[in-house]
C-alpha positions as CSV (number, residue, x, y, z in Angstrom):
1,M,262.3,1.8,-147.2
2,T,259.9,4.1,-148.9
3,A,256.6,4.8,-147.4
4,K,253.1,3.2,-149.2
5,S,250.6,5.6,-150.5
6,P,247.6,6.2,-148.0
7,I,244.5,4.5,-149.3
8,K,242.5,7.6,-149.8
9,C,238.3,6.6,-149.3
10,F,236.2,9.8,-149.3
11,L,233.4,8.1,-147.3
12,L,235.7,7.2,-144.5
13,D,236.4,11.0,-144.4
14,H,233.1,12.7,-145.2
15,G,230.8,10.0,-145.1
16,Y,228.3,8.7,-142.2
17,T,225.8,6.0,-142.6
18,S,222.8,5.4,-139.4
19,Q,222.2,1.9,-141.6
20,T,225.9,0.9,-139.4
21,S,226.4,4.0,-137.2
22,G,230.1,3.8,-139.5
23,P,231.8,5.6,-142.7
24,C,229.5,3.1,-144.9
25,C,227.6,0.6,-145.1
26,R,230.3,-2.2,-146.4
27,I,231.6,-1.9,-142.8
28,D,230.2,-4.2,-140.2
29,H,231.8,-3.5,-136.7
30,F,229.6,-0.5,-136.0
31,Q,226.2,-2.6,-137.2
32,K,227.4,-5.6,-134.8
33,A,227.8,-3.1,-131.8
34,W,224.7,-4.2,-129.7
35,F,227.0,-7.3,-129.2
36,R,229.6,-5.6,-127.5
37,P,227.7,-3.5,-124.3
38,H,230.7,-2.0,-123.3
39,E,231.3,-0.6,-126.4
40,K,230.3,3.3,-126.6
41,L,227.8,3.6,-129.4
42,V,228.3,6.1,-132.6
43,S,225.0,8.2,-133.2
44,N,225.9,11.0,-135.7
45,Y,228.9,12.0,-137.6
46,T,230.9,13.7,-134.9
47,T,230.9,10.8,-132.2
48,L,231.6,8.3,-135.2
49,H,235.1,10.3,-135.4
50,Q,235.6,10.3,-131.8
51,H,235.4,6.7,-132.0
52,P,238.4,4.4,-131.3
53,H,237.5,1.8,-134.0
54,Y,237.2,4.4,-136.6
55,R,240.6,6.0,-135.3
56,M,242.2,2.9,-135.9
57,I,240.8,2.3,-139.4
58,K,241.7,5.3,-140.4
59,S,245.5,5.8,-139.2
60,T,245.9,2.0,-140.9
61,M,244.7,3.1,-143.8
62,D,246.7,6.3,-144.0
63,A,249.6,4.2,-143.6
64,G,249.1,2.6,-146.6
65,E,247.2,-0.2,-145.4
66,W,243.9,-1.8,-146.0
67,H,242.1,-2.3,-142.5
68,P,240.3,-5.7,-141.9
69,S,237.2,-3.9,-141.8
70,C,237.2,-2.6,-145.3
71,H,237.8,-5.7,-146.6
72,D,234.7,-5.8,-148.9
73,C,236.0,-3.3,-151.0
74,R,239.8,-4.5,-150.8
75,D,238.2,-7.8,-152.5
76,Q,236.2,-5.6,-155.3
77,E,239.2,-4.1,-156.4
78,D,241.3,-7.2,-156.4
79,K,239.0,-8.6,-158.5
80,G,239.6,-5.0,-160.8
81,L,235.7,-4.4,-160.0
82,E,234.4,-0.8,-158.9
83,S,234.3,-0.5,-155.2
84,M,232.4,1.6,-152.8
85,R,235.5,3.2,-152.3
86,L,236.4,3.7,-156.1
87,N,232.9,4.9,-157.0
88,H,232.8,7.5,-154.3
89,N,236.6,9.0,-155.1
90,S,235.3,9.2,-158.6
91,H,232.1,10.8,-158.1
92,F,233.0,13.1,-155.4
93,K,236.5,14.4,-157.5
94,T,237.1,17.9,-155.9
95,A,239.2,17.9,-153.0
96,H,237.3,18.8,-150.0
97,D,239.1,21.3,-147.6
98,T,236.1,20.8,-145.3
99,T,236.3,18.3,-142.3
100,A,233.0,18.1,-142.1
101,L,229.9,15.5,-143.3
102,V,229.6,15.6,-146.8
103,H,227.9,12.5,-147.8
104,L,225.0,10.8,-145.5
105,T,223.2,7.5,-145.9
106,I,220.2,7.2,-144.1
107,W,218.6,3.3,-143.7
108,T,215.0,4.0,-143.2
109,G,214.3,0.3,-141.7
110,R,213.2,-2.8,-143.4
111,E,209.8,-2.0,-144.4
112,C,209.5,-3.3,-147.8
113,N,206.5,-4.7,-149.8
114,L,208.9,-7.6,-151.7
115,Q,210.2,-10.8,-150.6
116,C,213.4,-10.7,-153.2
117,R,215.0,-14.0,-153.7
118,S,218.1,-12.8,-152.4
119,C,216.8,-10.7,-149.5
120,H,216.1,-11.6,-145.8
121,P,214.3,-10.5,-142.6
122,Y,217.0,-7.7,-142.1
123,C,216.0,-5.7,-145.2
124,S,212.7,-6.6,-145.6
125,S,209.7,-6.6,-143.3
126,S,207.5,-8.6,-145.6
127,W,210.2,-11.4,-145.8
128,S,209.2,-12.4,-141.8
129,Q,206.3,-14.5,-142.7
130,E,208.3,-16.4,-145.3
131,F,211.6,-17.0,-143.1
132,L,209.6,-18.3,-140.3
133,A,207.7,-20.8,-142.8
134,M,211.1,-21.9,-144.5
135,E,213.3,-25.2,-143.5
136,P,215.8,-24.7,-140.7
137,S,218.6,-25.7,-143.7
138,L,217.6,-22.7,-145.7
139,Q,217.3,-20.5,-142.8
140,D,220.9,-21.5,-142.4
141,G,221.6,-19.1,-145.6
142,M,220.0,-15.9,-144.1
143,T,222.5,-13.0,-143.0
144,F,220.1,-12.0,-140.2
145,T,217.4,-13.1,-138.5
146,I,214.0,-11.1,-137.5
147,D,215.5,-10.3,-133.8
148,V,218.9,-9.2,-135.3
149,A,216.6,-6.4,-137.5
150,E,214.6,-5.2,-134.8
151,Q,217.9,-4.7,-132.7
152,Q,219.5,-2.7,-135.6
153,I,216.4,-0.2,-135.9
154,K,217.3,0.1,-132.8
155,Q,220.6,1.0,-132.9
156,S,220.1,3.3,-136.4
157,R,218.6,6.0,-134.7
158,Y,220.5,8.9,-136.2
159,Q,221.6,12.3,-133.7
160,P,221.0,15.5,-136.0
161,D,224.5,17.1,-136.6
162,D,225.5,20.2,-138.6
163,F,224.0,19.6,-142.2
164,S,225.2,22.8,-143.8
165,S,228.1,20.9,-146.0
166,V,226.2,18.0,-146.8
167,K,226.3,17.7,-150.8
168,T,224.7,14.4,-151.1
169,V,221.6,12.1,-149.0
170,M,221.2,8.5,-149.7
171,L,217.8,6.7,-148.3
172,T,217.9,3.1,-148.2
173,G,215.6,0.4,-146.8
174,G,213.7,-1.5,-147.3
175,E,212.1,0.2,-149.3
176,P,212.7,4.0,-148.0
177,L,209.2,5.9,-148.9
178,Y,207.2,3.5,-146.7
179,N,208.7,4.9,-143.6
180,K,207.5,8.4,-142.8
181,D,210.1,8.8,-139.7
182,C,212.5,9.9,-141.5
183,F,210.9,12.8,-143.1
184,P,211.4,15.3,-140.7
185,L,215.0,14.5,-141.1
186,L,215.0,15.4,-144.9
187,H,213.0,18.6,-144.3
188,L,215.8,19.7,-142.0
189,I,218.5,18.6,-144.3
190,G,217.0,20.7,-147.0
191,D,216.5,23.9,-144.8
192,Q,220.3,23.6,-143.5
193,T,221.3,22.9,-147.4
194,N,219.0,25.8,-149.3
195,G,218.3,22.8,-151.2
196,N,221.9,22.5,-152.6
197,C,221.8,18.8,-152.1
198,H,221.9,15.9,-154.3
199,L,219.1,13.0,-152.6
200,I,219.2,9.4,-154.3
201,I,216.6,7.4,-153.1
202,Q,217.5,3.4,-153.1
203,T,214.2,2.4,-154.4
204,N,212.7,-1.1,-155.7
205,C,210.6,1.1,-158.4
206,T,207.2,0.1,-157.0
207,I,206.6,3.4,-156.0
208,A,205.8,6.7,-157.9
209,M,207.5,9.7,-156.9
210,D,204.6,12.3,-156.2
211,F,205.7,15.2,-154.7
212,N,202.5,16.0,-152.7
213,K,202.8,12.9,-151.1
214,F,206.2,13.0,-149.9
215,P,206.6,17.1,-149.3
216,F,210.0,16.9,-148.6
217,L,211.2,16.1,-152.2
218,K,210.7,19.9,-153.0
219,K,213.3,20.8,-150.6
220,F,215.9,19.7,-153.1
221,K,217.2,21.0,-156.2
222,R,218.0,17.7,-157.7
223,I,216.8,14.3,-156.8
224,S,217.9,10.7,-158.1
225,T,216.6,7.3,-158.3
226,N,218.9,4.4,-158.1
227,C,216.4,1.7,-159.0
228,S,217.3,-1.8,-157.6
229,I,217.0,-3.8,-161.2
230,D,218.8,-7.3,-161.7
231,A,216.8,-8.0,-164.7
232,I,213.7,-7.3,-166.7
233,G,210.6,-8.8,-167.5
234,T,209.5,-12.5,-166.0
235,A,213.0,-12.8,-164.5
236,F,212.2,-9.5,-162.5
237,E,209.2,-10.5,-161.5
238,F,210.8,-13.8,-159.9
239,I,213.9,-12.4,-158.5
240,R,212.0,-9.3,-157.0
241,T,209.7,-11.6,-155.9
242,G,205.8,-9.8,-155.6
243,G,207.3,-6.8,-158.2
244,S,205.6,-6.2,-161.2
245,W,207.8,-5.2,-164.4
246,A,205.2,-3.7,-166.0
247,K,204.7,-1.4,-163.3
248,A,208.2,-1.1,-162.3
249,K,208.7,-0.4,-166.0
250,R,206.0,2.9,-166.0
251,N,207.5,3.9,-162.9
252,L,210.9,4.3,-164.5
253,E,209.3,6.1,-167.0
254,S,207.9,8.3,-164.8
255,Y,211.0,9.4,-163.3
256,I,212.2,10.3,-166.3
257,E,209.3,12.8,-167.3
258,A,209.5,14.1,-163.9
259,G,213.3,15.4,-163.9
260,I,213.9,12.9,-161.6
261,H,217.5,11.1,-163.0
262,P,217.4,7.2,-162.6
263,S,220.3,4.6,-162.5
264,F,220.1,1.2,-162.2
265,H,222.1,-0.9,-159.4
266,M,222.2,-4.7,-160.3
267,T,222.9,-7.8,-157.4
268,H,224.5,-10.2,-159.3
269,S,223.6,-13.8,-158.6
270,A,223.1,-17.3,-160.3
271,L,219.3,-16.4,-160.6
272,N,220.1,-13.5,-163.0
273,L,223.2,-15.2,-164.8
274,F,221.6,-15.0,-168.3
275,D,219.6,-11.9,-167.8
276,T,222.2,-9.2,-166.6
277,I,223.3,-8.4,-170.3
278,V,219.6,-7.9,-171.9
279,A,218.5,-5.7,-168.7
280,R,221.5,-3.5,-168.7
281,R,221.2,-3.1,-172.8
282,W,217.3,-2.1,-172.0
283,L,217.8,0.1,-169.0
284,E,220.3,2.1,-170.5
285,Q,218.4,2.6,-173.9
286,A,215.6,3.4,-171.9
287,G,217.9,6.4,-170.3
288,V,218.6,4.6,-167.2
289,T,222.4,5.1,-166.2
290,D,224.8,2.5,-164.8
291,S,225.6,3.5,-161.1
292,K,228.9,1.2,-162.1
293,L,228.4,-0.2,-158.9
294,Q,228.7,-4.2,-158.8
295,T,227.2,-6.3,-156.2
296,F,227.8,-10.1,-155.9
297,V,225.5,-12.1,-153.4
298,R,227.5,-14.0,-150.9
299,R,224.6,-14.5,-148.6
300,P,222.8,-16.7,-149.0
301,Q,225.6,-18.9,-150.5
302,H,223.1,-21.1,-152.4
303,L,222.4,-18.2,-154.7
304,T,226.1,-17.9,-155.5
305,Y,228.1,-19.5,-158.7
306,S,229.2,-22.4,-155.9
307,I,226.0,-24.4,-157.4
308,L,227.4,-24.6,-160.9
309,T,229.3,-27.8,-162.0
310,S,232.6,-27.1,-163.9
311,Q,231.0,-28.3,-167.3
312,E,227.9,-25.7,-166.9
313,K,230.3,-22.8,-166.3
314,L,232.0,-23.6,-169.4
315,S,228.3,-23.9,-171.1
316,F,227.6,-20.5,-169.5
317,Q,230.9,-19.0,-171.3
318,R,230.2,-20.1,-174.6
319,W,226.6,-18.2,-174.1
320,F,228.6,-15.3,-173.1
321,D,231.1,-15.1,-175.6
322,D,228.5,-15.1,-178.7
323,Q,226.2,-12.3,-176.7
324,N,228.8,-9.6,-178.2
325,V,229.6,-8.1,-175.0
326,G,232.4,-5.1,-174.5
327,T,235.2,-5.6,-172.8
328,E,233.8,-3.6,-169.6
329,D,231.5,-6.6,-168.8
330,R,234.2,-9.3,-168.3
331,Y,233.8,-8.9,-165.2
332,L,230.9,-11.1,-165.1
333,L,232.5,-13.9,-166.7
334,D,235.6,-13.6,-164.8
335,T,233.5,-14.0,-161.5
336,V,231.6,-16.6,-162.8
337,M,234.4,-18.9,-163.3
338,S,236.3,-18.1,-160.2
339,Y,233.8,-20.1,-158.4
340,D,234.1,-24.0,-157.0
341,F,231.5,-26.0,-157.6
342,D,230.2,-26.9,-153.8
343,P,227.4,-29.9,-154.3
344,H,225.8,-29.2,-150.8
345,L,225.0,-25.4,-152.0
346,R,223.5,-27.3,-155.4
347,E,221.5,-29.0,-153.5
348,R,220.6,-26.4,-151.3
349,F,219.8,-24.4,-154.2
350,L,217.3,-26.5,-155.5
351,Q,215.5,-26.9,-152.3
352,Y,215.1,-23.0,-152.4
353,M,213.7,-23.6,-155.4
354,D,210.9,-25.7,-154.7
355,H,210.4,-23.8,-151.4
356,T,209.8,-20.8,-153.5
357,K,207.6,-22.4,-155.8
358,T,205.4,-24.1,-152.9
359,F,205.3,-20.7,-151.3
360,H,205.1,-17.7,-153.8
361,G,203.8,-20.3,-157.4
362,L,207.2,-19.1,-159.1
363,D,208.6,-21.9,-161.0
364,W,211.8,-21.5,-162.2
365,K,211.7,-23.4,-165.0
366,E,208.9,-21.0,-166.5
367,Y,210.5,-17.6,-165.0
368,L,214.4,-18.5,-165.4
369,P,214.1,-21.2,-168.4
370,D,217.7,-20.6,-169.6
371,L,219.0,-21.2,-166.1
372,Y,216.9,-24.2,-165.9
373,N,218.0,-25.6,-169.0
374,L,221.3,-25.3,-167.7
375,M,221.4,-27.1,-164.7
376,M,218.4,-29.7,-165.2
């Protein structure tokens, strides 16, 4: 029998994230470590590579088999989408002989000023009040509770390593620029790499890059923003609740003017069903590049495409076919059509829309008219 080729993953070999204390944020085993008090925790790249679960993942992938912990990338690739693994393998095309840390993701915590519709208290501190005001049936759709979020923060303290081989650092949150606790670590990385390190800030575009306010920015010779934008205009303001599209647009323009290269990352859900194509065209024309990573909401389930009936999906297909999109955008239609209708989730979605109108004063009939007209 011919041996299987190893499943190579750059992040598995050269990555670390304090968000999960694992190789990347898509592996949830390390993220739930506090439920297993007997298990040794990891706090940096060195201790990660000594961890028995990491070694199990690594040996399985080297043998050409997907380890269950890496199901997220496996599922993405099975659908023909660009996974986190493929994205980073492509980005880091040059082989690295080093066994050192090359890509570091720093979770800065859950401090955030927005209450995005597909988010939850784990990723946004400003979601807490709304979460407590929600009906229990809607809370059940959230991935994490506030208590779990606080536990995660305690587990995510990063113990410094040798950063001299680091090529990229990704800041994620929450909104990363709200948490100053990580700034000393960024100064240290900038010093140890002599600034020859690409700093990428995952941002909601509500904060301008101020080199005087954030002096660590001066340490890095290359800075990019990966902007979380799922739609433009009023749809942006509904989905990214609490955000202003006019302000986000101004900040995008200021990033470009400052030489901070912006890219965009979309989170696909039923909410932006009719908005992603228009948004992508606008962003690319504005000089904001596509990060190529495709994220589809899995939780809460009432924002997935399972809320759409077969007839509604066929109507969307007819609309989609009229948009003159390229073959590279067919992934959206294929994904939408792959979901089975769930009447229970549809009922919960409508309940969630009522809640959003009551709590935020946002009526989806006004902000998402195409989706409203499809479903109502």
